[in-house]
C-alpha positions in Angstrom: 13.8 89.0 93.5 12.7 92.8 94.5 13.0 92.3 98.1 16.7 90.3 97.4 17.6 93.3 95.4 16.5 95.9 98.1 18.6 93.9 101.1 21.6 93.8 98.7 21.4 97.9 97.6 21.0 98.7 101.7 23.9 96.4 102.3 26.2 98.1 100.0 24.9 101.9 101.1 25.3 100.1 104.4 29.3 99.3 103.6 30.4 101.9 101.9 29.2 104.8 104.4 31.5 107.5 105.7 33.9 105.3 107.7 34.9 103.6 104.7 35.3 106.6 102.7 37.7 107.9 105.5 39.4 104.6 106.2 40.1 104.2 102.1 40.9 107.9 101.2 42.0 109.3 104.6 44.1 106.4 105.2 45.8 106.5 101.3 46.4 109.9 101.9 48.2 109.3 105.0 50.1 106.6 102.8 50.6 109.5 100.2 52.0 111.8 102.7 54.4 109.4 104.8 55.8 108.0 101.6 56.8 111.6 100.4 54.7 111.0 97.3 56.8 107.8 96.3 54.5 106.7 93.3 55.5 109.9 91.1 59.0 109.7 92.0 60.2 106.4 91.0 57.3 105.9 88.5 59.9 105.5 85.7 62.2 102.9 88.1 59.0 101.0 88.2 58.8 100.6 84.4 62.0 99.0 84.3 61.2 96.8 87.0 58.4 95.8 85.0 60.0 95.5 82.0 62.3 92.5 83.8 65.7 94.4 84.2 66.0 93.1 87.7 64.4 89.9 87.6 65.9 87.0 89.5 64.6 83.9 88.4 65.9 82.0 91.6 64.3 84.1 94.0 61.6 82.7 95.9 57.9 82.9 94.6 56.2 81.4 91.3 56.0 84.7 88.8 57.4 87.6 87.6 57.1 91.0 88.2 55.2 91.2 84.7 53.1 88.1 85.0 52.2 89.6 88.8 51.2 92.8 87.5 49.0 91.1 84.4 47.6 88.8 86.9 46.2 91.6 89.0 45.2 93.9 85.9 43.2 90.6 84.1 40.7 91.7 87.4 41.0 95.3 87.8 41.0 95.9 83.9 37.6 94.7 83.1 33.8 95.3 83.7 35.1 98.0 86.2 36.4 99.9 83.4 33.4 99.6 80.7 30.3 98.6 82.8 31.5 100.7 86.2 32.3 103.7 84.6 29.1 103.6 82.9 27.4 103.2 85.7 29.2 106.3 87.7 28.6 108.5 84.9 24.8 107.4 84.4 24.2 108.6 88.2 26.6 111.0 88.4 27.3 112.3 85.4 30.7 114.0 84.0 31.9 114.6 87.5 32.0 111.2 88.9 35.1 110.8 86.4 37.0 113.5 88.7 36.8 111.8 92.3 37.8 108.5 90.1 41.0 110.3 89.1 41.6 111.2 93.2 40.8 107.7 94.1 43.2 106.2 91.8 46.3 108.7 92.6 45.7 108.0 96.2 44.9 104.2 94.9 48.8 104.1 93.6 50.0 104.8 97.1 48.2 102.6 98.8 48.7 99.5 96.4 52.8 100.1 96.9 52.2 100.0 100.4 49.7 96.8 100.6 51.9 94.7 97.9 55.0 95.5 99.5 53.8 94.0 102.5 52.6 90.9 100.8 56.2 90.2 100.0 57.7 91.7 103.5 55.1 89.5 105.1 55.0 86.3 103.3 53.3 83.1 105.3 53.2 79.8 104.0 50.0 77.8 103.7 49.5 74.1 104.9 51.7 72.1 102.4 54.6 74.7 103.8 54.8 76.8 100.1 54.9 80.5 100.3 51.9 82.6 100.1 51.3 86.2 100.1 48.3 88.7 100.5 46.5 90.6 103.4 45.5 87.3 105.4 49.3 87.0 105.5 50.9 90.0 106.2 48.4 90.6 108.9 49.2 87.6 110.8 53.1 87.6 109.8 53.3 91.4 110.5 50.9 92.2 113.4 51.2 88.9 115.2 48.8 85.5 115.8 46.6 87.7 118.1 45.2 89.7 114.9 44.1 86.2 113.1 40.5 87.2 113.8 41.1 89.9 110.8 42.8 87.9 109.0 39.9 85.0 109.4 37.4 87.7 108.2 39.3 89.1 105.1 39.5 86.3 103.8 35.8 85.0 104.5 34.6 88.2 102.9 37.1 87.1 100.0 35.5 83.7 98.8 31.8 86.1 98.4 34.2 89.0 96.9 36.1 86.7 94.6 32.9 85.6 92.7 32.8 86.1 88.9 29.4 87.3 89.3 29.3 91.2 88.2 31.5 90.3 85.0 29.4 87.5 84.0 26.2 89.4 84.2 28.2 92.2 82.0 29.0 89.5 79.9 25.7 88.2 79.2 24.2 91.6 78.9 26.4 92.9 76.3 25.7 89.4 74.4 22.3 90.3 74.6 22.2 93.5 73.6 24.7 93.3 70.9 24.6 89.8 69.4 20.9 88.4 70.5 18.4 91.0 70.4 19.3 92.8 67.1 19.6 89.2 65.3 15.8 88.9 66.7 17.1 86.1 68.7 14.7 86.1 72.0 16.5 86.5 75.4 15.5 83.9 77.7 16.4 82.6 81.4 17.4 79.4 78.8 19.5 81.6 76.6 21.2 83.2 79.5 21.6 79.7 81.0 23.6 78.5 77.9 25.6 81.8 78.0 26.6 80.9 81.4 27.4 77.1 80.7 29.8 78.2 77.7 31.4 80.4 80.3 31.7 77.6 82.7 33.9 75.5 80.4 36.2 78.4 79.4 36.7 78.8 83.1 36.9 75.7 84.2 39.8 74.7 81.7 41.9 77.5 82.7 41.5 77.8 86.4 41.5 73.7 86.9 45.8 74.5 85.8 46.4 76.3 88.9 48.4 79.9 88.7 50.9 79.1 86.5 48.2 79.0 83.7 46.0 81.6 85.2 49.2 84.2 84.9 50.5 82.9 81.6 47.0 83.6 80.0 46.5 86.6 81.7 50.2 87.8 80.3 49.2 87.1 77.0 45.4 88.5 77.1 45.8 91.9 79.4 48.2 93.3 77.1 46.9 92.6 74.0 42.9 93.7 75.3 44.4 96.9 76.5 45.4 97.6 73.2 42.6 96.9 70.9 40.1 99.1 73.5 42.4 102.1 73.6 42.6 102.3 69.4 38.7 101.7 69.4 38.3 104.4 72.1 40.7 106.6 70.0 38.5 106.5 66.8 35.5 107.4 68.8 37.5 110.6 69.8 38.6 111.1 66.4 35.2 111.1 65.5 33.8 113.4 67.8 37.1 115.0 68.5 35.4 119.0 69.2 33.3 117.8 72.0 36.9 116.1 73.6 38.6 119.3 75.2 34.5 120.0 76.5 34.1 117.3 78.7 37.6 117.1 79.9 37.0 120.5 81.3 33.4 119.0 82.2 34.9 116.0 84.5 36.9 119.0 86.7 34.1 121.6 86.8 31.2 119.1 87.6 33.1 117.6 90.4 32.4 120.4 92.3 29.0 121.5 90.9 26.7 118.3 91.1 24.7 119.8 88.4 24.6 116.3 86.0 22.5 114.3 88.7 19.5 112.1 87.3 17.8 112.3 90.0 19.4 109.3 92.1 17.5 109.6 95.5 20.8 108.3 97.6 23.1 111.1 96.3 20.4 114.1 96.5 22.9 116.3 94.4 25.3 116.6 97.0 29.1 117.0 96.2 29.9 114.2 99.1 27.7 112.2 97.1 29.3 112.3 93.8 32.5 111.9 96.2 31.5 108.8 97.2 30.1 107.5 93.9 33.4 108.3 92.2 35.6 106.8 95.0 33.6 103.7 95.1 33.8 103.0 91.5 37.3 103.6 91.4 37.9 101.2 94.4 35.6 98.7 91.8 37.8 99.3 89.1 41.4 99.3 90.5 41.0 97.4 93.7 43.4 100.0 95.5 42.8 99.0 99.2 40.9 96.2 98.9 43.3 93.4 99.5 42.7 91.4 95.6 46.0 93.1 94.4 48.4 92.1 97.2 47.2 88.5 97.1 48.7 88.1 93.0 51.0 90.3 93.7 52.6 87.9 96.9 53.6 85.2 94.7 56.1 87.3 92.9 59.5 86.0 92.0 61.3 88.6 94.2 63.2 89.3 97.5 62.8 92.5 97.5 59.2 93.9 98.8 60.1 97.6 97.7 59.8 96.3 94.1 57.2 94.8 93.8 55.4 97.7 95.6 56.9 99.7 93.0 55.4 97.4 90.0 51.6 97.1 91.8 51.4 101.0 92.0 51.3 101.0 87.9 47.8 99.2 88.4 45.7 102.2 89.0 47.8 104.1 86.7 46.9 101.9 83.8 43.7 100.9 85.1 41.4 104.3 86.0 43.9 106.8 84.8 43.8 105.8 81.4 41.5 102.6 80.9 38.3 104.2 82.9 39.0 108.3 81.1 38.8 106.6 78.0 35.9 104.8 78.3 34.2 107.6 80.2 34.8 109.9 77.0 33.5 107.6 74.9 30.4 107.7 76.9 30.6 111.4 76.8 31.3 113.0 73.6 28.8 110.7 71.7 26.3 112.2 73.9 24.4 108.8 75.0 24.8 109.3 78.5 22.2 111.8 78.3 19.5 110.3 75.6 20.2 106.5 76.2 18.2 105.0 79.2 20.8 102.1 79.1 23.2 101.5 81.7 26.5 99.4 82.8 27.8 97.7 79.8 24.8 98.6 77.3 25.5 102.3 77.7 29.0 101.7 76.5 27.6 99.5 73.7 25.2 102.5 72.6 28.5 104.8 72.6 30.4 102.2 70.5 27.6 101.8 67.9 26.8 105.7 67.8 30.3 106.5 66.5 30.7 103.2 64.7 27.2 102.2 63.2 26.9 98.4 62.1 30.3 97.2 63.7 31.5 99.5 66.7 29.3 96.7 69.2 31.1 93.6 67.7 34.3 95.3 68.4 33.1 96.2 72.0 32.0 92.5 72.3 35.3 91.0 71.4 36.8 93.4 74.1 34.1 92.4 76.9 34.7 89.2 75.9 38.7 88.9 76.5 38.5 91.5 79.9 35.6 89.6 81.3 37.4 85.9 80.5 40.7 87.1 82.0 39.0 88.8 85.4 37.3 84.9 85.7 40.5 83.3 85.8 41.9 85.4 88.2 39.4 85.8 90.6 39.4 82.4 90.9 43.0 82.4 92.3 42.0 84.8 94.6 39.1 82.7 96.2 41.4 79.4 96.1 43.8 81.7 98.1 41.2 82.7 100.7 39.6 79.0 101.4 43.3 78.1 101.7 44.3 80.3 104.8 40.6 79.3 106.3 40.5 75.0 105.4 44.2 74.0 104.8 45.8 74.1 100.8 44.5 70.8 100.5 40.9 71.8 100.6 41.3 74.5 98.0 40.7 73.0 94.7 36.5 72.8 96.2 36.3 76.6 95.7 37.0 76.2 92.2 33.9 74.1 92.2 31.7 76.6 94.0 32.9 79.6 91.7 32.4 77.6 88.7 29.1 77.0 89.7 28.5 80.7 90.8 28.9 81.5 86.9 25.4 80.4 86.3 24.2 82.3 89.4 26.0 85.8 87.6 24.2 84.9 83.9 20.7 84.7 85.3 20.5 87.3 87.8 19.9 91.3 87.5 22.6 93.8 87.5 22.3 95.7 90.1 22.1 92.8 92.7 25.2 91.5 91.6 27.0 94.9 91.6 26.3 95.8 95.0 26.6 92.1 96.2 30.5 92.6 95.2 30.3 96.4 96.0 29.1 95.8 99.5 32.2 93.0 100.3 34.8 94.8 98.5 33.9 97.2 101.1 34.3 94.6 104.2 36.9 93.2 102.4 38.9 96.8 102.8 38.8 97.3 106.8 41.4 94.2 107.2 43.3 95.6 104.5 44.0 99.3 105.2 43.9 98.6 108.9 46.8 96.6 108.8 47.9 98.5 105.8 48.4 101.7 108.1 49.8 100.1 111.2 52.3 98.6 109.2 53.1 101.3 107.1 56.4 102.7 109.3 57.9 99.3 108.6 57.4 99.8 104.9 58.8 103.3 105.1 62.1 101.9 106.9 62.4 99.3 104.0 61.6 101.4 101.2 64.6 103.9 102.3 67.1 100.7 102.9 65.8 100.1 98.9 66.3 103.5 97.9 69.9 103.5 99.6 70.8 100.1 97.7 70.0 101.4 94.9 71.2 104.7 94.9 67.6 106.2 93.7 
């Protein structure tokens, strides 16, 4: 297991090298400048679209703008916000959050472009149904000669969509919060039982298809964000005098690198902190990875730009709001310096510190909701990749593979699962960002035409 862990670590570190950083951040900055900072100029119009002001029930597609964003957020507002932020702070201290913010701001532009393309260049699966996503906009936008890039994305997507990290962290939370404090021994058997329970819950929803997934997500996502928001505000209220200091540290330490805890691969270099922030930011909001365009590509709309505007709200909600709340909770309580815990256990320690006796349990409710909603959405992404590669009539086979992997996530170490998904996300970003940068001028042209039609 230790050897396998080392292999996955090397795989993730290699995938997240300087070339990918240049592609994700450099490419994102290019898109931000090319769009003349559109995410900020049309922000309020995007909110009106999300509210349903421009919904057309007769437009092609399967789900509403709100359901599409909820489905995408169900995967991004999950363990990346609770465990991923904790991992970033454990390694890089407060400064890691600054680079996660930068990743999110750039990511808003990236998501606008990728999700606009998902509607502009929708393709058809082997059943003749309209589908969206990087594999389709590569094929429809760049031509059939680019099919190897679309196939590469889809193969990586089969692995990247596996729920192993979410399951692993939910298991860790149940063990840390529920079982260990009550004297119940944590064994492989108890982990497998947790896995089996999650298998049953997940199977009931995902075997019902996108309609059931999107409806479930649209109910769960707003309530879980609100509950988490209220709980973190209580923690910040308890430690209100610490909040300004740590907000300032997030900025100052972003360029100092003084708060490293001896992690050798970072070496105390600011460049390493930037890479850490971008890596955890991408893991959290998935901008440029290519997962969100698969959800937004199913939206009922004839206006590609409109869907892109809704999609760009994702990184703002996910990273600028939810991740910042998690980071502040961990920092103001001081557990990041006093606890050896990592991942979700570190966040749980912060909640227990501020709300002794019950904080852990309230967080567990949030974690369970976050994780389980993510389980539903990722299965949809995997089946879309399966459908593209092997035909729509075979896509249901992925669900069985997906459900079986839940047990794997329940019995393996955190680092192994994190590195597996991290590395695969990096590989998924290569075809997504390459195609998006090439097709960017066509999005700009469409954006100008939409702005003129809507008199924005």
